[in-house]
N, C-alpha and C positions, 0 to 999 in steps of 0.2 A: 504494500500500500504506500503510495507516494504522499507524504505529508508535507505539503507546502503551506507553511503557517502564514496567516495574515491576521490583522486586528479582528476581522469578523469571525474568522475561524476560532481564534483564541476565546472570543466572547462566547461562542456557541459551546466550546469545550468546557468552559467554566460552568455552564448551566446544565450540561447534559453529561451524565456519567457512563451511559451505555456505550460500548465500543464504537459502533458506527450506525448511521441510518441506512437501512437497506432499501433500495428502490423496489417497485413492484416486481415480483419474481415470476417469471414465466417458465414453467418446467414442462418437460415432455411427460407423456403418460396421462393418467387420470388425475384431475384435481379434486381432492377430498377435503372438505371443510369440517373442522371439529371445534367444539366449544366446551368449557367447563360444565355448562348446564345443558349440553347437547342431548338430544333424544331421537329415537327413531333410527331409520336406516337410510334416509335420503342422502345425508352427508353433503348437501349442497350449500351454497351461500345463503339461500333462503331458509333452509332447514338443516343447520349443522347437526352432526351426531356427536356422540361421545368419542373421545380419542381411542378407546378400546374398540368400539364398533368400527371406526374408520380404519384402524390397523387391520382388523379382521377382513375388511373388504379389499384392502390394498394388495397390489401385485408389484412385481419388479418394475421399476421405472416410474411408479406413481409418486405423488407428493401430497403430504398432509399439511394443511395450513391451519395453524393453531390460533384461535381467537384469543385476544388479551384475557388475562386472568391466571388463576393458579390451578394447576392440575395435580391431584393427589391420587393415591390408589390404595388398594387392599392387598394386592399381590406383591411378591418380591422375586424378581424386579417388577417395577410398575409396568414397564413396557418391554416386551420381548419381540425383536424384529427378526423374522426368519425370511423376509423378502427385502430386497434393496429398495427401501422406501425412504424418500427424503422427508425431513421434518423442518418446517419453516415457521418460525414464530413471528408475532407482531402483526397479525391480521387484525384490521380494525372492526371486523364484524359486519361490514357493509354488504348490501345485497346487489349493489350496482357494479358494473364493469367499466373501467378498470378498478379493481379493488386496491386498497392501500395496505402495504406492508411496511411498518415502521416500528421496530422493537423499542425505540426510546419512548414513543408516545403510547404504544399499546404493548406493554410488557407482558411477555409470556413466561410463566414460572412453572417448572416441574419440581415439586417439593416432596422429598422422601421422608420428612418429619423425623429425621435422624435414625430411622430404623429400616428403611428400604433402599435397595439399589434402584436407580432411576431407569436406566436403559441397558439392555443386554442385546448385543448384535451377533447373530449367528446365521449367516447366509452364504450359500455357495454361488450366488448369482454373480455374473461378470459385471453387472451394473455397479457403478460407484454412486453411493448415496451422498446427499448433502444434508448437513445439519446447520441451521443458521438462525440467529436472532432469538435464542432461547436462553433463559437463566436456569441453570441447574443448581439446586441448592438443597442442603440438608440430606444428601444421599448417604446411605450407610451400607457398606459391605462388611458386616461385622460378625456374621454367624459362622458356623463351622464349615459351610459349603461355599457361600458367596463371600469371598475374602479379598477380591480384587476389583478395583474400579468402583468407588463409591457412587459416582454419577454415571459413568459409561464403561462397560466392559466389552471390548471388541474381540470376540472369539474368532470370527471369520467374516470376511467381507471387506470391501473397500469403502472408505469414508473420508469426506472432506468436511471439516468443522470450521465454520467461519462466523465471526462476530457474535460469539456466545459468551456468557458469563458463568463461571463455576465458583460457587461460594459455599464454604462450610461443609464440604463433602469429606467423607472419611472411609478408610478401609483398614481392616485388621492386618493385611499383609502388604500388598503392593498397589500403587496407584491410587492416591487419595481421591482424585477426581476421575482420571482416565487410566485404564489399563489396556494395552494393545498386545494381543497375542497373534493377531492375523498377519499373514504374509502379504496381504493385498495392499493396495495404495492407501496411504495414510497421510493426511495433512491437517495441521491446526494453524489457523491464521486469524489475527485480529481479535483474539479472545482475552478475557481477563480471568485470572485464577487467584482467588483471594481467600485466605484462611482455610485452605484444605489441609488435611493431615492424614498420615499413615503411620503404622507401627514400624514398618521396615523401610522399603525404598520407593522413592518417587512420591513426594508429598502432593504434587499436582498431577504429574504424568509419569507413567512407567511404560517403556517400550521394550518388549522382550519377544522379538520375532526371530524365527529359526532359519527360514529359507527365503526371505524376501528378496526379490530382484529389484524392486523399486526403492529409491532412497526416500525415507520418511522426511517430511518437511515440517519444521516448527518455526514459525516466522511471524514477527510483528505482534507478539503477545506481551501481556504484563503478568508477572508473577509476584504477588505481594503477600507477605505474612503467612506463607505456607510452611508446614513443618513435617519432619520425618526423622528417622534415625540417620539416613543418608539420602542425598539427592532431594533436597527440599523442593526444588522446582521440577527436576526431572532426573530419572535414572534411565540411561541408555544402555540396554543390554542386548547382545546378540542381534544387532541391527545396524544398518548403515543409515545415518541421520545427518541432515543439515539443520543446525540450530542457529538461526540468523535473525539479527535485529530485534531481539527481545529485551525487555526491561525486567530485571530481577531485583526486588527491593525487600530488604529486611526479612528474609526467610531464615528459618531455624533448622539446622541439621549440621552434621559433620561436613557436608558439602552442599552447595546449591545445585551444581551440575555434577552428576556422577557418571563416568563412562566406564563400563565394564565390557564393552563390545569389542570383539576381534575384527569387526568390519570397519570400514572407513567412516570416520566422524569428523565433521567440520563445524567448528564453533566460531562464528564470525559476527562482527558488528554489534555485539551485545553490550549493554551497560548493566553491571552487577554491583550493587552497593548496599551498604548498611549506613544508617544515619550516623552511628557512632561505632568506633572500634569495640567489638564485643569479645566473644570467646576466641582466644588465640589459636584454638585448634579447629575452628570453623574455616573451611576453604571455599573459595568461589568455585573452583573446578578441581575435581579429583579424577585422575585417570589411572587405571591399572588393568593391564592385560598383556602379559609379556609376549605372547605369540601373535599378536594382532597386527593390523595395518596401522599406519601413522595417523594419530589424531592431530588435526590441524587447528590451532588456536590463533586466530588472525583478527587484528583490529578490534579488540575488545577494550573496554574501559572498566577497570576493577578498583573499587574504592572502599576503604575501611574494612577489608577482609582480614580475618586472623591470618590466613594464608591465601595468597592470590591463586597460585597453582600448586597442587600436590601431586607428585608422581610416585606411585607405589608399585613395587614388583616389576620395575624395569620395562614399562611400556614405551613404545616409540611415540614421541611427541615433538612437534615443531611449533615454536611460539614466535610470531612475527607481528610487529607493529602494535603491540599492546601497551596500555598505560596501567602501571601499578602505583596507586596513590593512597597514602595513609594506611598501608597495611602493616601488620606486625611483621610478617615475613612475606616477601614478594613471591618467591619460588622455594618450595620445600621438596627435597628428594630423599627417599628412603633407600639406603644401600647404593648399589650400582645404578647409574642412570643412563638412559638412552635418549637424551634431551638435546635438541638443537634449536636454533632460532637466531633472529637478528632484529635490530632496529626497534627494540622495546624501550620505553621510557619509565624510569624509576624515580619517584619523588615522595619524600616524607615517610618512607618505610623504615622500620626499626632494623630489619635484617635484609640484606641484599647479597646473598651468597652466590647466586647464579645469575650473572648479568648477561651471559651469552655474547653473541657478536654485536659489535657496533652499538652499544647501549648509549642512551642519553641519561645521565645521572645528575642529581643535584640541580635540576632546572625545573621550576614550577611549570606545569603544563598550561597554566593560566586558563582555567575554566571560566565560563561566563559568571557563574555564581555557585560555587560548590556548596555553600551553606544552605542554599535552596534547591540542592540536587539538580542544578543545571550544569551538565557536564559537556556542553558545547564549547568549542574553543574560541578564545578571543583572537583578534586579528594579529597580535604579536606573539602568539604561542610558539614555543620552540618545537612543538609537534607538527607544525604545518610544513609540508613538503619534505619531512624528515624520514618518511617511511620507505621501506623496501617495496619494489614492484611485486604486486600480488594479483591473484586471479579474482578480484572483486570489481564490480562495476557500479556499485552504489553503497551508501552508508546506512547508519541507523535510521535516518530520517527519509531514506529513499533518494537523497541527493546524489548526483553523479559523482563517481570516484574513479580517477583523480580529477580535481578541478584546478585549473590555472597552475600547472606545474606537476610536481611529484605527488606521491601518495602521502596523506597525513597519517599520523600515529593516533590510535584510539578509535572509538566507535564513530566519532563525528568527523566528517570532511568539511573543513571550514568553507563557508560560503559568504561572500560579501553581500552587503545590502541590508536594508532596514528590516529587522525581524523582531518580534516579541516572543520570547520563549517562556512557556509555562513550566512549572515543575514537571519533571518527566513523568511522574505518576499520573498526570492528567493528559498526556499526549494523545 
């Protein structure tokens, strides 16, 4: 998502907390309309049915449009999808065409009341379903059988999740909000993950795919105040993943991002921060898998981490164009290391043992306003044009990379011109 800020956009963002306004969605297949008070089997705009009835009528390629309101259930999980059915929230309930889809004005909530998993997906269909504009909250995968994915457990099937909010979901094992075991296409974009938790790995998301050919994409999301034993934002296990342009703020675990995958993982353009330096043993990124492919960590901004990067059990990692700011220890290595990298900037860290090649040290990166979590670069920042050439074409905001010369260091590529930046948690 290209986020070109203006005064008008900033004003809108201050007023509206939902990720994005979605336009009227036109999907293939049958359009099925559901309502919290729906009845009958017509499932039309004029006579919407219940969500359970709508799902019972749906086939591969169909779309359910959820009228504003809160959906609860008595089954666990509340919804089980055995067909590739798309779920679109934010329908205004109108009976005219074109109908309006606007999740901000017409919020759709699926609420598990802290005792039920919300959605379980298990389909062999080649169709890829879309889930958009829905708030998933209070999901619970806490019994002896349902222990993964408090909000969504993807057992089988391809899914694109866009512009959703995941709040206060929990699981007893893996994936507080989402657990993915399917080898099919998987993407999460423009979503918010707030206050989700898990006992073990992946406070918000856990990806554990065994034979996936597609690279999973996690992009342009916000992860705030999620918690886990490890991987408070995400645990990446046994899967190839691109984790790009995400905001990770004040999450609690031994790591915000945990990589245990032998497949290729790219962590790029992310901003990972804590308001204050907390537990010295908490890392922004932890990687361990000795026999795996190289994990690439490129153009990230890491602020106030106990440890910026932790490498355990000799995995192959390359660190390029990252900013480590205000951390207790910028890079921590256990035993032998297989670590390479260049053109990273280190400032205000207590311990900088591994500076790697061509580091910039003891130079303030000159953020716009670090006290207000604005980690964009000022025009005289030493990070500008100081990076190595990398295979990235845009930055955290979607601005072109590089601009006006070389690559900048950190998640932001400096762009001239009049802009007003909000605190990043409102972006």
